[in-house]
C-alpha positions as CSV (number, residue, x, y, z in Angstrom):
1,M,3.0,-23.7,-16.1
2,I,2.0,-20.1,-15.3
3,D,4.6,-17.7,-14.0
4,Y,2.4,-15.9,-11.4
5,L,5.1,-13.4,-10.4
6,L,5.4,-12.3,-14.0
7,L,1.6,-12.4,-14.4
8,K,1.2,-10.1,-11.4
9,A,3.8,-7.7,-12.8
10,L,2.0,-7.7,-16.2
11,L,-1.4,-6.9,-14.5
12,L,0.1,-4.1,-12.4
13,T,2.0,-2.5,-15.3
14,E,-0.6,-3.0,-18.1
15,G,-3.8,-2.9,-16.1
16,V,-7.0,-4.9,-16.6
17,Y,-10.7,-4.5,-17.3
18,S,-13.8,-6.6,-16.8
19,D,-17.1,-7.3,-18.5
20,K,-20.3,-6.3,-16.8
21,K,-21.3,-9.8,-15.7
22,S,-18.0,-10.4,-13.9
23,L,-18.6,-7.3,-11.8
24,E,-21.8,-8.6,-10.4
25,G,-21.6,-8.5,-6.6
26,V,-18.8,-6.0,-6.4
27,G,-19.7,-3.6,-3.6
28,T,-22.1,-6.1,-1.9
29,K,-20.6,-9.6,-1.9
30,Y,-17.1,-8.6,-3.0
31,K,-14.8,-5.9,-1.8
32,E,-14.9,-2.7,-3.9
33,Q,-12.4,0.1,-4.3
34,N,-12.9,3.0,-1.9
35,H,-9.9,5.2,-2.6
36,G,-8.7,5.6,0.9
37,L,-5.4,7.2,-0.3
38,F,-4.4,7.1,-4.0
39,G,-6.1,6.1,-7.2
40,W,-4.0,3.3,-8.6
41,D,-6.0,2.8,-11.8
42,F,-4.9,4.1,-15.2
43,E,-8.1,6.0,-15.6
44,N,-10.9,7.3,-13.3
45,H,-14.2,5.4,-13.0
46,K,-16.3,7.6,-10.7
47,E,-19.6,5.9,-11.7
48,I,-18.5,2.3,-11.7
49,K,-17.7,0.0,-8.7
50,L,-14.6,-2.0,-9.4
51,P,-12.9,-4.7,-7.3
52,D,-10.2,-3.5,-5.0
53,D,-8.0,-6.6,-5.6
54,F,-8.2,-10.2,-6.6
55,Y,-6.6,-13.7,-6.2
56,L,-4.6,-15.6,-8.7
57,P,-4.8,-19.5,-8.4
58,D,-1.7,-19.7,-6.2
59,G,-3.1,-17.2,-3.7
60,T,-1.2,-14.2,-5.1
61,V,-3.1,-11.0,-4.4
62,V,-3.2,-8.5,-7.2
63,Q,-4.4,-4.9,-7.0
64,Y,-7.1,-4.1,-9.6
65,R,-5.9,-1.3,-11.9
66,L,-8.4,-0.3,-14.5
67,N,-7.1,0.1,-18.0
68,S,-9.8,-0.2,-20.6
69,S,-7.2,-0.4,-23.3
70,S,-5.4,-3.3,-21.7
71,Q,-4.9,-6.7,-23.4
72,Y,-5.9,-8.3,-20.0
73,N,-9.5,-8.7,-19.2
74,V,-11.8,-10.7,-16.9
75,K,-15.0,-12.4,-18.1
76,K,-17.6,-14.5,-16.3
77,V,-17.8,-18.0,-17.8
78,D,-20.0,-20.7,-16.3
79,E,-20.1,-18.8,-13.0
80,K,-16.3,-18.6,-12.9
81,L,-14.1,-15.5,-13.4
82,I,-11.6,-16.1,-16.1
83,L,-8.6,-13.9,-16.9
84,Y,-7.9,-13.5,-20.6
85,K,-5.1,-12.0,-22.7
86,N,-7.2,-10.7,-25.6
87,E,-9.2,-13.9,-26.4
88,D,-6.8,-16.4,-24.9
89,S,-7.7,-17.7,-21.4
90,I,-5.0,-17.6,-18.8
91,C,-6.4,-18.7,-15.5
92,E,-9.3,-18.4,-13.1
93,V,-9.3,-15.5,-10.7
94,R,-11.4,-14.6,-7.6
95,W,-12.6,-11.3,-6.2
96,I,-11.9,-10.9,-2.5
97,D,-14.9,-11.1,-0.1
98,R,-16.3,-7.9,1.3
99,P,-15.8,-7.6,5.0
100,E,-18.9,-7.4,7.2
101,Y,-17.7,-4.3,9.0
102,Y,-18.1,-2.4,5.6
103,N,-21.9,-2.5,6.4
104,K,-21.5,-1.1,9.9
105,K,-21.4,2.4,11.3
106,T,-19.4,4.1,14.0
107,T,-21.1,5.5,17.1
108,T,-20.9,8.9,15.4
109,G,-23.0,7.6,12.6
110,K,-20.3,7.4,9.9
111,E,-19.9,4.4,7.6
112,M,-17.0,2.4,8.8
113,V,-15.8,1.7,5.2
114,K,-15.3,5.4,4.8
115,I,-13.0,5.4,7.8
116,G,-10.8,2.4,7.2
117,Q,-10.5,0.0,4.3
118,L,-9.2,-3.6,4.0
119,G,-6.2,-3.9,1.7
120,G,-5.8,-7.2,0.1
121,E,-7.0,-10.0,2.4
122,D,-5.9,-8.9,5.8
123,C,-4.5,-5.4,6.1
124,L,-6.6,-2.7,7.7
125,F,-5.7,0.6,6.1
126,F,-6.2,4.1,7.5
127,C,-5.3,7.5,6.1
128,F,-6.2,9.7,9.1
129,Q,-6.1,12.9,6.9
130,N,-6.4,12.7,3.1
131,Y,-4.2,15.7,2.3
132,C,-0.7,16.6,1.3
133,S,0.5,20.2,1.8
134,N,3.0,19.9,-1.0
135,F,0.2,20.1,-3.5
136,K,-0.4,23.7,-2.5
137,N,3.0,24.8,-3.9
138,N,3.0,22.3,-6.8
139,K,5.9,20.4,-5.1
140,Q,4.1,17.1,-4.7
141,C,5.9,13.9,-5.6
142,S,5.5,13.4,-9.4
143,F,3.9,10.0,-9.0
144,C,1.3,11.1,-6.4
145,N,-2.4,11.7,-7.0
146,L,-3.6,11.9,-3.4
147,V,-5.4,15.2,-3.5
148,P,-6.9,14.8,-7.0
149,T,-8.1,11.3,-6.0
150,S,-9.8,12.7,-2.9
151,K,-11.5,15.4,-5.0
152,T,-12.6,13.0,-7.8
153,Y,-14.1,10.3,-5.7
154,N,-14.9,11.9,-2.3
155,S,-15.5,8.3,-1.2
156,V,-13.9,8.5,2.3
157,V,-14.0,10.8,5.3
158,R,-11.1,13.1,4.8
159,K,-10.3,13.7,8.4
160,K,-11.0,10.9,10.8
161,E,-11.4,11.1,14.6
162,A,-9.3,8.8,16.9
163,R,-12.4,7.2,18.4
164,E,-13.8,6.4,15.0
165,I,-10.6,4.7,14.0
166,G,-10.5,2.7,17.2
167,E,-14.0,1.5,16.7
168,V,-13.3,0.4,13.1
169,T,-10.1,-1.4,14.2
170,A,-12.0,-3.4,16.8
171,A,-14.8,-4.3,14.4
172,A,-12.4,-5.4,11.7
173,F,-10.2,-7.4,14.1
174,D,-13.2,-9.0,15.8
175,E,-14.4,-10.2,12.4
176,G,-11.2,-12.1,12.1
177,Q,-10.2,-11.0,8.5
178,A,-7.9,-8.1,9.4
179,K,-4.6,-9.2,10.9
180,H,-2.6,-5.9,10.9
181,I,-2.9,-2.2,10.2
182,N,-1.2,0.2,7.8
183,M,-1.7,3.9,8.7
184,T,-0.5,7.2,7.3
185,G,-1.6,10.8,7.3
186,G,-0.7,11.9,3.8
187,C,1.9,14.6,4.4
188,Y,0.9,16.1,7.7
189,I,3.2,19.0,8.7
190,S,1.2,20.8,11.4
191,G,3.7,19.6,14.0
192,K,0.9,17.7,15.8
193,E,1.2,14.4,13.9
194,L,2.8,12.5,16.8
195,E,0.0,13.7,19.1
196,V,-2.6,12.6,16.6
197,V,-1.1,9.2,16.0
198,S,-0.7,8.7,19.8
199,N,-4.4,9.4,20.4
200,I,-5.3,7.1,17.5
201,L,-3.2,4.2,18.9
202,S,-4.6,4.8,22.3
203,E,-8.1,4.3,21.0
204,M,-7.1,1.3,19.0
205,R,-5.6,-0.4,22.1
206,R,-8.6,0.6,24.2
207,H,-11.1,-0.8,21.7
208,T,-9.2,-4.0,20.8
209,G,-7.7,-4.8,24.2
210,L,-4.3,-5.3,22.6
211,E,-1.2,-3.9,24.3
212,R,0.6,-3.3,21.0
213,I,-1.1,-3.0,17.6
214,P,0.3,-5.2,14.8
215,G,1.1,-3.4,11.6
216,L,2.9,-0.2,10.7
217,V,2.5,3.6,10.9
218,A,4.0,5.7,8.2
219,P,4.1,9.3,9.4
220,A,5.9,12.3,7.9
221,P,9.4,11.1,8.3
222,A,10.0,10.5,12.0
223,K,13.2,12.1,13.4
224,G,15.2,12.3,16.6
225,N,13.2,11.9,19.8
226,N,10.0,11.4,17.9
227,I,11.1,7.9,17.0
228,Q,11.1,6.7,20.6
229,E,7.8,8.5,21.1
230,Y,6.3,6.6,18.1
231,Y,7.4,3.4,19.7
232,D,5.7,4.4,22.9
233,T,2.4,4.8,21.1
234,G,2.1,1.0,21.0
235,I,2.5,0.4,17.2
236,E,4.7,-2.6,16.4
237,T,6.5,-1.1,13.4
238,L,7.5,2.3,12.0
239,S,7.6,2.9,8.3
240,F,9.4,5.6,6.3
241,N,8.1,6.6,2.8
242,M,11.6,7.2,1.3
243,E,10.2,6.7,-2.2
244,I,13.4,6.9,-4.2
245,W,16.9,5.7,-3.2
246,D,19.1,7.7,-5.6
247,P,19.5,11.2,-4.1
248,G,19.4,13.0,-7.4
249,Y,16.3,11.2,-8.6
250,Y,14.7,11.7,-5.2
251,K,15.2,15.5,-5.4
252,A,13.8,15.6,-8.9
253,I,10.8,13.4,-8.3
254,C,9.9,14.5,-4.7
255,P,10.8,18.2,-4.6
256,G,8.6,19.0,-1.6
257,K,9.5,16.0,0.5
258,S,13.3,16.2,-0.3
259,S,13.3,19.9,0.8
260,S,12.1,18.9,4.3
261,T,13.8,15.5,4.6
262,S,17.1,14.8,2.8
263,H,18.4,11.4,1.7
264,E,20.9,11.5,4.5
265,E,18.3,12.4,7.1
266,F,16.2,9.4,6.0
267,I,19.2,7.1,6.6
268,K,20.0,8.5,10.0
269,S,16.4,8.2,11.1
270,I,16.0,4.6,9.8
271,K,19.2,3.6,11.7
272,E,17.8,5.1,14.9
273,A,14.4,3.4,14.3
274,V,16.0,0.0,13.9
275,E,17.8,0.5,17.2
276,I,14.6,1.3,19.0
277,F,12.0,-0.9,17.3
278,G,14.4,-3.8,16.4
279,E,15.5,-5.4,13.2
280,G,12.6,-6.3,10.9
281,K,10.3,-3.8,12.7
282,V,11.2,-0.9,10.5
283,Y,9.8,-0.6,7.0
284,V,10.9,1.6,4.1
285,A,8.4,2.2,1.3
286,M,9.9,2.7,-2.2
287,V,8.4,3.5,-5.6
288,M,9.8,0.9,-8.0
289,G,10.2,1.9,-11.6
290,L,11.2,5.5,-11.3
291,E,15.0,5.1,-11.0
292,P,17.6,2.7,-12.6
293,K,17.7,-0.9,-11.5
294,E,21.3,-0.4,-10.3
295,T,20.4,2.4,-7.8
296,F,17.2,0.7,-6.7
297,L,19.1,-2.5,-5.8
298,E,21.8,-0.4,-4.1
299,G,19.1,0.9,-1.8
300,I,17.7,-2.6,-1.2
301,D,21.1,-3.8,-0.1
302,F,21.9,-0.8,2.1
303,L,18.5,-0.8,3.8
304,S,18.5,-4.5,4.4
305,N,22.0,-4.3,5.8
306,L,20.6,-1.8,8.4
307,G,18.0,-4.4,9.4
308,A,15.0,-2.7,7.7
309,N,12.3,-4.4,5.6
310,I,11.4,-2.8,2.3
311,I,8.0,-2.4,0.5
312,P,8.7,-1.5,-3.1
313,F,5.4,-0.5,-4.8
314,V,5.0,-1.1,-8.5
315,W,4.6,2.3,-10.0
316,A,1.8,3.0,-12.5
317,P,1.2,6.5,-14.1
318,N,-2.1,7.2,-12.4
319,P,-4.6,10.0,-13.3
320,G,-4.0,13.3,-11.5
321,S,-0.3,12.8,-11.0
322,K,2.4,14.8,-12.8
323,L,3.4,11.6,-14.6
324,E,-0.1,10.8,-15.9
325,G,0.2,9.4,-19.4
326,H,3.7,8.1,-19.0
327,R,4.3,4.3,-18.7
328,A,6.1,2.1,-16.2
329,P,9.0,-0.2,-17.1
330,Y,7.8,-3.5,-18.7
331,A,6.8,-6.4,-16.6
332,N,10.0,-8.4,-17.3
333,W,12.1,-5.5,-15.8
334,Y,10.0,-5.7,-12.7
335,K,10.3,-9.5,-12.4
336,E,14.1,-9.6,-13.0
337,T,14.7,-6.7,-10.6
338,I,12.5,-8.0,-7.8
339,L,14.1,-11.4,-8.0
340,E,17.5,-9.8,-7.6
341,A,16.1,-7.8,-4.7
342,S,14.7,-10.9,-3.0
343,D,18.1,-12.5,-3.2
344,I,19.6,-9.5,-1.5
345,V,17.0,-9.4,1.2
346,Y,17.2,-13.2,1.8
347,E,20.9,-13.0,2.2
348,H,20.7,-10.3,4.8
349,K,18.3,-12.4,6.9
350,V,16.3,-9.5,8.2
351,P,13.4,-10.8,10.3
352,W,10.5,-11.0,7.8
353,G,7.9,-9.4,10.1
354,L,5.0,-11.2,8.5
355,E,2.8,-10.5,11.5
356,N,3.0,-6.8,10.5
357,H,3.0,-7.0,6.7
358,C,2.6,-9.9,4.4
359,Y,1.9,-11.1,0.8
360,K,-1.9,-11.3,1.5
361,C,-2.0,-7.5,2.0
362,D,0.5,-6.7,-0.7
363,G,-1.5,-6.4,-4.0
364,N,0.6,-3.6,-5.4
365,S,4.1,-4.9,-4.6
366,L,6.1,-7.9,-5.7
367,L,8.8,-8.5,-3.0
368,H,6.7,-10.7,-0.8
369,D,5.7,-12.8,-3.8
370,A,9.3,-13.2,-4.8
371,L,10.1,-14.3,-1.2
372,R,7.3,-16.8,-1.3
373,L,9.3,-18.6,-4.0
374,K,12.0,-19.0,-1.3
375,G,9.4,-20.5,1.1
376,I,8.8,-17.3,3.1
377,E,5.1,-16.6,3.6
């Protein structure tokens, strides 16, 4: 019997590549990478269209991370896509269908796929400004390649207008595949981010007819009165990109972010957000694999106890980041650690919030998959 949780961890930490035949239809029939924020691959592939993500037989969604040196590869055999480890077949996989709205344009004439992309099966992703000011002073987070990715691929509109985002949201939701959104603005420090997000949410609600938009917004860390104002925009959940739990590791890995938002400020804001949005309607994004297991699990326990949900992304040393060329912990470490994390989360009984974030949109994290083993999906 295949351990799909371990297999997903292996594919995220070791990467995968595909033969030419298996890539037929990617970008037309099947959803392709469009690099709306980061490049998650182990190497760049500017001239080749690759799948954004794919299904394992049990429905697990896996982010496609190219590594041409990986032992894991996909081949087309008798019209089926088969995943191999070297020459030994493992299981059948399926690329995810390309949404119809990818072929449409906004009223301003821009391709909708360059405004918002579908993550996994059902999460509509927007980065309303593909920029982080910390790169200017070489103080970006060590794992981040946002700016290099934008320069390498130039595959999306870097600054999106609120009306365009609203139109794409309506098209994607009307199609029926998108169920919730995930929106960020890179690291937006002009002081106008709340105004920008408010205008975007207003356009989303106007175009969809929804009173509140399912999904999450992850701005530069919301603080003080801004938290209530983000709630008033009509978004269902607020997310905090805390990245690293241990304060020392956080300062070392995220020099720019930690200088503007301390560990203690994050905790204070998350507590306030839970009071305003409600338990299960605040998310904390973590980068899993850059700090010891012990401190990572301490963070899971503390945040769950506050009533927050956690999205721990599986780190890979992507091109253009300061940690390019390093390697993540091995897959067994990820499996063991995430199973312990799922036990902690399950015991705290935080509302799962699956209407806002779920395993179908979570190709680069393992927590939802571990919780599925407990019947939560």
